[in-house]
C-alpha positions as CSV (number, residue, x, y, z in Angstrom):
1,M,68.4,14.4,-14.1
2,P,69.5,15.2,-10.5
3,S,72.8,13.9,-9.2
4,S,72.8,11.0,-6.8
5,R,74.2,11.1,-3.3
6,E,76.8,8.6,-4.4
7,Y,78.1,11.0,-7.0
8,L,78.2,13.8,-4.5
9,D,80.2,11.6,-2.2
10,F,82.6,10.8,-5.1
11,L,83.1,14.5,-5.8
12,L,83.6,15.4,-2.1
13,E,86.3,12.6,-2.0
14,Q,88.0,14.0,-5.0
15,L,88.0,17.5,-3.4
16,S,89.0,16.3,0.0
17,E,92.4,17.8,-0.1
18,L,90.9,21.3,-0.2
19,D,89.9,22.9,3.1
20,D,86.3,24.2,3.7
21,V,84.4,22.5,0.8
22,S,80.7,22.2,1.6
23,Y,77.5,21.5,-0.2
24,R,73.9,22.4,-0.2
25,A,71.0,20.5,-1.7
26,M,69.0,22.8,-3.9
27,M,66.2,22.1,-6.5
28,G,67.2,18.4,-6.9
29,E,70.9,19.2,-7.3
30,Y,73.8,19.9,-5.0
31,I,75.6,23.2,-5.0
32,L,79.3,23.0,-4.0
33,Y,81.0,25.8,-2.1
34,F,84.6,26.6,-1.2
35,G,85.5,28.7,1.8
36,K,83.9,29.5,5.1
37,T,81.6,32.4,5.0
38,T,78.3,32.9,6.7
39,K,76.8,34.6,3.6
40,R,77.3,32.7,0.4
41,R,78.2,34.7,-2.7
42,R,78.3,33.6,-6.3
43,S,82.2,33.8,-6.1
44,D,82.1,31.1,-3.4
45,V,80.4,28.5,-5.6
46,I,82.6,25.8,-7.1
47,G,79.7,24.6,-9.3
48,T,76.9,22.0,-9.3
49,C,77.6,18.3,-9.4
50,Q,76.7,18.2,-13.1
51,T,79.3,20.9,-14.0
52,I,82.3,19.6,-12.1
53,F,83.3,16.6,-14.0
């Protein structure tokens, strides 16, 4: 089951003290990234909404 936008907002609020956290919608889920790079690498991925909490 895909994560809701409300759950994404909750996670972003929990991670708000970190700089440069971003997300991308992909295949019904949200991928969370840390750091500012123009090319995303696997090492930049924090996780999906389902794997964070």
